[in-house]
C-alpha positions in Angstrom: 12.2 7.1 -19.9 9.5 9.4 -18.9 7.4 9.5 -15.4 3.6 9.0 -15.9 0.4 9.4 -13.9 -1.8 6.7 -14.2 -5.9 7.1 -13.8 -7.4 4.1 -11.7 -11.0 3.4 -11.3 -11.9 0.5 -8.8 -15.1 0.2 -10.7 -13.5 0.7 -14.5 -13.8 -1.6 -17.1 -10.2 -2.0 -17.3 -9.2 -5.0 -14.7 -6.1 -2.7 -12.6 -4.3 -4.4 -9.6 -2.1 -1.2 -8.8 0.4 -3.1 -7.0 0.7 -5.9 -9.8 -0.5 -4.9 -13.5 -1.9 -1.6 -15.3 -4.5 -2.3 -17.5 -4.9 -0.1 -20.6 -6.0 0.6 -24.4 -4.0 0.5 -27.5 -4.3 4.0 -27.5 -1.9 4.8 -24.7 0.9 1.9 -25.7 3.7 4.1 -26.6 3.4 6.7 -23.4 3.5 3.5 -20.9 6.3 1.8 -23.0 8.3 5.4 -22.7 7.8 4.8 -18.8 9.3 1.0 -18.6 12.0 1.6 -16.0 10.6 4.5 -14.8 8.5 5.4 -11.7 4.5 6.4 -12.0 2.1 7.8 -9.3 -1.0 6.5 -9.1 -4.4 8.7 -9.6 -7.9 8.3 -8.5 -10.3 10.6 -9.5 -12.9 12.6 -7.4 -16.0 11.1 -8.5 -14.6 7.6 -8.4 -13.6 7.6 -4.5 -11.7 10.8 -3.7 -8.5 9.4 -3.1 -6.7 11.6 -5.9 -2.9 10.7 -6.4 -2.5 7.4 -3.7 0.5 5.5 -4.3 3.9 5.5 -6.4 5.3 2.4 -8.4 7.9 1.4 -10.8 6.7 -0.6 -14.5 8.9 -2.9 -15.6 7.6 -4.1 -18.5 4.4 -4.2 -21.0 2.8 -7.2 -22.4 -0.5 -7.8 -24.5 -3.5 -8.1 -22.5 -4.1 -12.3 -22.8 -7.5 -12.9 -24.9 -8.4 -9.3 -25.2 -7.6 -7.3 -28.3 -6.3 -4.0 -28.4 -5.2 -4.2 -24.5 -2.4 -4.3 -22.6 -0.5 -4.7 -19.0 1.8 -2.8 -17.6 4.0 -5.0 -15.1 4.3 -3.2 -12.1 8.2 -4.1 -10.7 8.4 -6.2 -7.6 8.8 -4.3 -4.3 8.4 -0.7 -6.0 4.5 -0.1 -5.4 4.2 2.1 -2.4 0.8 3.4 -0.9 1.0 7.2 0.0 0.7 8.1 3.9 -1.6 10.8 3.0 -3.6 11.1 -0.2 -2.7 13.9 -2.5 -5.4 15.8 -4.1 -5.1 16.9 -7.2 -5.4 20.5 -6.5 -4.1 22.8 -3.9 -5.2 26.6 -3.5 -6.8 26.2 -6.7 -3.6 25.1 -8.7 -3.2 21.9 -10.2 0.5 19.5 -8.8 0.7 18.7 -12.3 2.1 21.6 -14.5 1.1 20.1 -17.9 -3.0 20.5 -16.1 -2.5 24.4 -16.1 -2.5 27.5 -18.3 0.4 30.2 -18.1 -1.1 31.7 -14.9 -1.1 28.6 -12.8 -4.9 27.8 -13.0 -6.8 24.3 -14.4 -7.1 24.1 -17.9 -9.9 21.8 -19.0 -10.5 19.1 -22.0 -7.8 17.5 -23.9 -5.1 15.9 -21.6 -7.0 16.7 -18.7 -9.3 13.8 -19.3 -6.5 11.5 -20.5 -5.5 8.4 -18.2 -2.3 8.1 -18.9 -0.7 11.6 -18.5 3.4 12.7 -18.7 4.8 13.8 -15.5 7.5 16.2 -15.0 10.2 15.1 -12.9 9.4 18.2 -10.6 5.9 17.3 -10.5 6.6 13.8 -9.3 9.0 15.0 -6.8 6.5 17.5 -5.6 3.4 14.6 -4.8 5.8 12.4 -3.4 7.1 14.7 -1.2 3.3 15.6 0.0 2.1 12.1 0.2 5.2 10.7 1.7 7.2 12.9 3.9 10.6 12.6 4.1 10.7 12.1 7.6 8.2 9.8 7.5 10.6 7.7 10.1 10.6 10.7 12.5 7.1 11.4 12.4 6.3 7.6 13.6 9.5 7.3 16.2 7.8 10.6 17.9 4.1 10.1 17.3 3.2 8.6 20.9 6.0 10.4 22.6 4.6 14.1 24.1 8.6 15.1 24.8 10.0 14.9 21.6 6.6 15.0 19.1 6.8 17.0 16.3 3.7 19.8 15.8 1.8 18.6 12.6 2.5 20.6 9.5 -0.1 21.2 6.8 0.3 19.8 3.3 1.9 23.2 2.0 4.7 23.7 4.7 5.6 20.0 4.3 6.0 20.1 0.7 8.9 23.0 1.2 10.8 21.0 3.9 12.5 18.1 1.3 16.0 18.2 0.1 16.3 13.9 0.1 16.3 12.4 -3.3 13.0 11.2 -4.0 14.0 8.2 -5.6 16.4 7.4 -2.7 13.4 7.5 -0.3 11.1 5.3 -2.1 13.8 2.5 -2.7 14.8 2.5 1.2 13.7 -0.5 3.1 13.6 0.8 6.4 11.5 3.8 4.7 9.3 1.3 3.4 8.3 -0.6 6.2 7.4 2.5 8.2 5.3 3.8 5.5 3.6 0.3 5.3 3.0 -0.4 9.0 1.7 3.3 9.3 -1.3 2.5 6.3 -2.0 -1.3 7.4 -2.6 -0.4 11.1 -4.6 2.6 10.1 -6.8 0.6 7.5 -7.5 -2.0 10.4 -8.1 0.8 12.8 -5.7 -0.5 15.5 -7.1 -3.9 15.8 -5.7 -7.3 15.6 -7.0 -8.8 12.4 -7.6 -12.0 14.3 -8.0 -11.0 17.8 -10.0 -8.5 16.8 -8.2 -6.5 20.2 -7.1 -2.8 19.9 -4.1 -2.9 22.4 -2.1 0.4 23.6 0.3 0.5 25.9 1.0 3.2 28.6 2.1 5.6 26.3 -0.8 5.3 23.9 1.4 3.6 20.9 -0.9 0.6 19.4 0.6 -2.8 20.2 -0.7 -4.1 16.9 1.8 -4.7 14.2 1.3 -5.0 10.4 2.7 -8.1 9.0 3.3 -9.1 5.5 0.9 -11.4 4.1 3.5 -12.7 1.3 6.5 -11.7 2.2 8.8 -8.9 0.6 11.6 -11.6 -0.3 9.2 -13.4 -1.6 8.1 -10.6 -4.6 5.6 -9.6 -1.9 4.4 -6.0 -1.9 3.9 -3.2 0.4 0.5 -2.6 -0.9 -2.4 -2.3 2.0 -3.9 -6.1 0.6 -0.3 -7.7 1.5 -1.0 -7.1 5.1 -2.7 -7.7 8.2 -2.4 -5.8 11.4 -1.8 -8.7 13.9 -0.7 -8.8 17.6 2.7 -9.8 18.1 2.1 -13.5 19.5 0.0 -13.7 16.3 2.1 -12.0 14.0 5.1 -14.7 15.1 2.3 -17.8 14.8 1.3 -16.0 11.3 5.0 -15.6 9.8 5.8 -19.4 11.1 2.6 -21.2 9.2 0.8 -21.8 12.8 -2.3 -20.2 11.6 -3.2 -18.6 7.9 -6.7 -17.5 6.0 -9.1 -19.9 4.2 -10.2 -19.7 1.2 -13.5 -18.0 1.6 -10.7 -14.8 2.9 -12.2 -15.1 6.5 -12.1 -17.9 8.2 -8.8 -18.0 10.2 -7.4 -21.6 9.6 -4.7 -23.1 12.7 -2.6 -25.8 12.8 -3.8 -27.7 15.6 -1.1 -30.7 15.7 1.0 -27.6 16.7 -0.6 -25.1 18.3 -2.8 -26.2 22.0 -6.3 -25.8 22.0 -6.4 -23.8 24.9 -3.9 -21.1 23.5 -6.1 -21.2 20.1 -9.3 -20.1 22.9 -7.6 -17.2 24.5 -5.9 -15.6 21.3 -8.7 -16.1 18.5 -12.5 -15.0 18.7 -15.2 -17.8 18.9 -16.2 -17.6 15.4 -12.8 -17.7 13.9 -13.5 -14.9 11.7 -10.9 -12.7 10.1 -11.4 -8.6 10.9 -11.5 -6.8 7.9 -10.8 -3.2 6.9 -14.3 -1.1 6.5 -13.0 -0.1 3.2 -13.1 -2.6 0.9 -10.1 -1.7 -1.2 -8.1 -2.5 1.9 -9.1 -6.1 2.1 -6.5 -8.6 1.7 -6.0 -9.8 -1.4 -7.1 -13.6 -2.1 -3.8 -14.0 -4.4 -1.4 -13.4 -1.4 -3.5 -15.2 1.4 -3.4 -18.2 -1.2 0.1 -17.7 -1.3 0.5 -17.8 2.3 -1.6 -20.9 2.6 0.4 -23.0 -0.4 3.7 -21.9 0.6 3.9 -20.9 4.9 0.9 -22.6 6.3 2.1 -26.1 8.3 5.5 -25.9 6.5 7.8 -23.9 8.3 9.9 -25.7 11.0 10.1 -23.7 14.2 13.0 -22.1 15.9 13.0 -22.0 19.6 10.3 -21.4 22.0 7.0 -20.5 21.5 5.9 -16.8 22.6 3.0 -18.9 25.3 5.8 -20.8 26.5 
């Protein structure tokens, strides 16, 4: 097995869905097959959207793309995709983070492998890129983020790279760590506003009250992609998980189980137009397939256990 960098362009002819599938031509088949069961890092070129290295995932298997000669799909293993907390640039201090893209003096090379959409990634480079994008102490950073007494001073990207000793893969598979990373990205994408009420609430210490909800739960093969998340207030999160509310096929209209939710509660919690608030970045909009899964498997189907939060 080998680790890879996979280039992703949102406007490409290749129909990538980074948390689900990577679409590629036959020229890269052997390279991608060699990475089955191992981790990859997604990279978006500067000209395509300026994200640089932006996520990590693991390849489960490779299949021919149905109906398209010479194209293949790398299927992403369930529960492995994780967006970086901080997008990582290709160069730091003018030197590539990928050692295979540098000459003997560490300076960038041009042409050849630099143009490849699929590149081998040595373990040391993989560890460094992930450590920059997903800090080892992310849980501590989040826990002390709004506590001036215990907050930690910010570190620049190079200083952050020097402190990591915990195994990278252990961190990528730990559920608690992934939850923190998912929550930070989803809440940031929605600018800390509830996607359904439109409210941005903070407590006395400045901590946002909005929560990150998985649209399709992880235990049902949902990913930790921002596109599988909604920023919701505590009450609306509770209602969403129990199928009292959902989002219609147009990906905008909020659905309500009217036989279970009193009208006065709806009037207090949801805007008059009943429309979902979406992130400014279209790449973070809820994926229609995830919303459909929630409508078909959760909305109106969960038996309520215990009292409702509105009394």
